[in-house]
C-alpha positions in Angstrom: 0.0 0.0 0.0 1.0 3.6 -0.5 1.7 5.5 2.8 3.4 8.6 4.1 6.5 8.3 6.3 8.1 10.6 8.7 11.7 9.4 8.5 13.5 12.2 10.3 12.7 15.3 12.4 13.7 17.9 9.8 10.1 19.2 9.2 7.5 18.8 6.6 9.8 19.1 3.6 11.4 15.7 4.2 8.3 13.5 4.6 8.3 10.7 2.1 5.8 8.6 0.1 6.6 4.9 0.5 5.2 1.4 -0.4 4.5 -0.8 2.6 2.7 -4.0 3.4 -0.9 -3.6 4.4 -1.4 -3.8 8.2 -2.9 -6.7 10.0 -5.7 -6.1 12.5 -6.0 -7.3 16.1 -9.2 -9.0 17.4 -10.6 -5.7 18.7 -9.8 -3.7 15.5 -11.4 -2.8 12.2 -9.4 -2.7 9.0 -10.3 0.3 6.9 -9.7 1.2 3.2 -8.8 4.8 3.6 -10.3 7.3 1.2 -9.3 10.5 3.0 -7.3 11.5 6.1 -7.5 14.7 8.1 -4.3 16.8 8.4 -3.8 18.7 11.6 -1.2 20.7 13.6 0.0 17.6 15.6 1.3 16.0 12.4 3.3 19.2 11.7 4.8 19.0 15.2 5.6 15.3 14.7 7.7 16.1 11.7 10.0 18.1 14.1 9.7 15.8 17.1 7.8 18.4 19.1 4.6 16.5 19.8 4.0 14.7 23.0 3.5 11.4 21.1 7.0 10.4 19.8 6.8 7.1 17.8 10.1 5.4 16.8 11.3 6.5 13.4 10.2 6.0 10.7 6.4 6.0 11.2 3.1 6.8 9.4 1.5 9.9 10.9 -2.2 10.8 10.9 -4.9 10.6 13.5 -8.2 10.5 11.6 -9.6 8.8 8.5 -12.7 8.2 6.5 -13.2 5.2 4.3 -14.8 1.8 3.9 -14.6 -1.1 6.3 -12.6 -4.0 4.7 -12.7 -6.3 7.7 -14.4 -6.2 11.1 -14.5 -8.7 14.0 -17.7 -10.6 14.7 -20.2 -8.7 16.7 -18.7 -5.3 16.0 -20.9 -2.2 15.5 -19.7 -1.9 11.9 -19.1 -4.5 9.3 -17.4 -4.9 5.9 -18.7 -2.4 3.4 -19.8 0.2 5.9 -18.8 3.8 5.3 -17.1 5.1 8.4 -14.9 7.8 10.1 -12.3 6.6 12.5 -9.6 7.6 15.0 -6.5 5.4 14.7 -4.6 8.3 16.3 -1.5 7.1 14.3 -1.1 5.6 10.8 -3.9 7.5 9.0 -1.8 8.7 6.1 -2.0 5.3 4.3 -4.3 3.5 2.0 -5.3 1.0 4.7 -5.3 1.3 8.5 -6.3 -0.7 11.5 -8.4 1.1 14.1 -10.0 0.1 17.4 -13.7 -0.9 17.0 -14.7 1.7 19.7 -13.0 4.5 17.7 -14.8 3.7 14.4 -18.0 5.5 13.7 -20.8 5.2 11.0 -21.3 8.3 8.8 -24.4 9.5 7.1 -24.9 8.5 3.5 -24.9 12.1 2.3 -21.5 12.9 4.0 -18.5 12.7 1.6 -15.3 11.0 2.7 -13.3 14.3 2.7 -15.9 16.0 5.0 -16.1 12.8 7.2 -12.3 12.8 7.6 -12.4 16.4 8.9 -14.7 15.5 11.8 -13.2 13.1 14.4 -10.2 14.9 15.8 -11.4 18.5 15.7 -15.1 18.0 16.4 -14.7 15.5 19.2 -12.2 17.8 20.7 -14.6 20.7 20.4 -17.5 18.6 21.8 -15.4 17.6 24.8 -14.1 21.1 25.4 -17.6 22.8 25.3 -19.9 20.1 26.7 -17.8 18.2 29.2 -15.1 20.6 30.3 -16.8 24.0 29.6 -20.3 23.0 30.8 -21.7 25.2 28.0 -25.4 26.0 28.5 -27.9 27.1 25.9 -27.7 30.8 25.3 -24.2 31.4 26.5 -21.7 33.5 24.6 -18.5 31.9 23.3 -15.2 33.5 22.1 -13.0 31.4 19.8 -9.4 32.1 19.2 -7.9 30.7 16.0 -11.4 30.8 14.6 -10.4 30.2 11.0 -8.4 27.0 11.7 -9.6 23.4 11.8 -10.2 23.3 15.6 -11.5 26.9 15.7 -14.1 26.3 13.0 -15.1 23.0 14.7 -15.6 24.9 18.0 -17.8 27.5 16.3 -20.0 24.8 14.7 -20.3 22.7 17.8 -21.1 25.7 19.9 -23.9 26.8 17.6 -25.2 23.3 17.1 -25.6 22.8 20.8 -27.3 26.1 21.5 -24.7 28.9 22.1 -26.4 32.3 22.1 -23.6 34.0 20.2 -20.1 33.0 18.9 -17.4 35.5 18.3 -14.3 34.5 16.3 -10.8 36.0 16.9 -8.7 36.1 13.7 -5.7 37.8 12.3 -7.1 39.0 9.0 -10.5 39.9 7.5 -10.1 37.0 5.1 -9.9 34.6 8.0 -12.8 36.4 9.6 -14.9 35.5 6.5 -13.9 31.9 7.1 -15.1 32.1 10.7 -18.4 33.6 9.6 -18.9 30.9 6.9 -18.4 28.3 9.7 -21.2 29.9 11.6 -19.7 32.6 13.9 -22.0 35.5 14.5 -19.2 38.0 14.1 -15.4 38.2 14.2 -12.9 40.6 15.8 -9.2 41.1 14.8 -6.6 39.8 17.3 -5.1 43.3 17.6 -7.2 45.0 20.2 -9.6 42.0 20.5 -10.3 42.6 24.2 -11.9 46.0 23.6 -13.7 44.8 20.6 -15.3 41.9 22.5 -16.4 44.2 25.3 -18.0 46.5 22.8 -19.7 43.5 21.0 -21.1 42.2 24.3 -22.2 45.6 25.7 -19.5 45.5 28.3 -20.6 42.1 29.8 -18.0 39.8 28.2 -18.4 36.2 27.2 -19.2 33.0 29.2 -16.5 30.9 27.6 -13.2 31.5 25.8 -11.9 28.6 23.7 -8.2 29.1 23.3 -6.3 27.0 20.7 -3.5 29.5 20.4 -1.9 30.4 23.7 0.8 33.0 23.7 0.5 36.5 24.9 -3.3 36.9 24.4 -4.1 34.8 27.5 -4.5 37.7 30.0 -6.7 39.7 27.7 -8.8 36.6 27.1 -9.4 36.4 30.9 -10.5 40.1 30.8 -13.1 39.2 28.2 -14.8 36.8 30.5 -18.0 37.7 32.3 -18.4 36.7 36.0 -18.4 32.9 36.4 -16.7 32.6 33.0 -14.6 29.6 31.9 -11.3 29.8 29.9 -10.8 26.5 27.9 -7.1 25.8 27.3 -7.1 23.6 24.1 -3.7 24.2 22.6 -0.7 26.4 21.9 -0.3 26.9 18.2 1.5 30.1 18.9 4.2 28.0 20.7 4.4 30.0 23.9 2.7 28.5 27.0 1.1 31.4 29.0 1.0 31.9 32.7 -1.9 33.2 34.8 -2.0 35.4 37.9 -4.6 33.6 39.9 -5.9 36.8 41.6 -7.6 37.5 38.3 -9.6 34.2 38.8 -10.6 35.1 42.3 -11.9 38.6 41.5 -14.6 37.4 39.0 -14.9 33.7 40.0 -13.3 32.5 36.8 -12.2 29.0 35.9 -9.2 28.1 33.7 -10.0 24.6 32.4 -7.6 22.2 30.7 -8.9 20.4 27.7 -7.0 17.1 27.3 -9.5 15.1 25.2 -7.2 12.3 23.9 -6.0 11.2 27.3 -9.5 11.5 28.8 -11.1 9.4 26.0 -8.4 6.7 26.0 -8.9 6.1 29.8 -12.7 5.7 29.3 -13.7 2.9 26.9 -16.9 3.8 25.1 -16.6 7.5 25.6 -15.8 8.2 21.9 -18.9 6.3 20.8 -21.0 8.3 23.3 -19.6 11.5 21.8 -20.3 10.4 18.3 -23.8 9.5 19.2 -24.4 13.1 20.3 -22.8 14.5 17.1 -24.4 12.2 14.6 -27.9 13.9 14.6 -26.1 17.3 14.0 -24.2 15.7 11.1 -27.4 14.3 9.6 -29.3 17.6 9.9 -26.4 19.6 8.4 -26.0 21.7 11.6 -22.3 20.5 11.5 -20.7 20.7 8.1 -16.9 20.9 8.2 -15.4 23.7 6.1 -12.7 22.1 3.9 -9.9 24.6 3.5 -7.8 22.4 1.2 -7.9 19.0 -0.4 -4.5 17.5 -1.3 -3.5 14.4 -3.2 -1.2 12.1 -1.2 1.8 13.2 -3.3 1.1 16.8 -2.0 1.4 15.9 1.7 4.4 18.2 2.2 2.4 21.2 0.8 -0.5 20.4 3.2 1.8 20.2 6.2 3.6 23.4 5.2 0.4 25.3 4.8 -0.5 24.5 8.5 3.0 25.3 9.7 3.0 28.7 7.9 -0.4 29.6 9.3 -1.8 29.7 5.7 -4.5 27.0 6.3 -8.1 28.1 6.8 -10.7 25.5 7.7 -9.7 21.8 7.7 -7.1 20.3 5.4 -7.6 16.7 4.1 -5.4 14.3 2.3 -6.9 12.2 -0.5 -5.5 8.6 -0.2 -7.5 7.3 -3.2 -8.4 9.2 -6.4 
């Protein structure tokens, strides 16, 4: 089978396309013929050895796929021929992958493989962030940093699908602002001076939740955007710098800073991913969740896809086509 290899830690420019034997599956796994794979920031970090998961070189990157079940164990919730999305967490950039049964999900007939591949990593992260960790209630206001990126657009759509009253995206350019609006944000503000813009947009009240995928030096101003009893969701650090917080700011307005470690949480709780998918599936079927695809790349263009993310050029979700 054709696959992508990270063979050194010199960045996206050195990933390679290789031919490998098809994987075998264990008793608790499904074998999937991959049609599309999602491309995300963790894969970029893996090309430089900067991600917390550090497989032995060389390895096949990629956390999420969509395709058709080739083999499934007896009694599994899916069977050969079913169209599915799945979370192997590693090995997705290949024409075939083995994935645990409880991380393999049925997809609606109307959902294409590229759109389906854009869902598992980002939308399950967003669902966990807002619903489990953020305790989002209907009618609450949500501020989303990195609102034009894959996770940002997912947070926008999940927030709206589950009843957020308003969603404000924080972006670096008007072009990215238009991407956030297309994903469902009610409005966007530019990152320069976003605190004052958010206060003006909310009549001085602030927002109930901030979803921060970026980190860096905007953290303190994000706290200042929160209304009393607000929650700050720490999802990632695409800016590279990990911020620090002076906890007296939390005390004054009864604020929470909440870590969002979805992967570790899900892996420790068998069946949780399937429960999440069951909540998302009606939103997929109704069209309330429709992933914005910012770029579709042939497998031979994998370097370009990774570099687009590394250079902050990507808007929406990028996907890799494993079969033409």
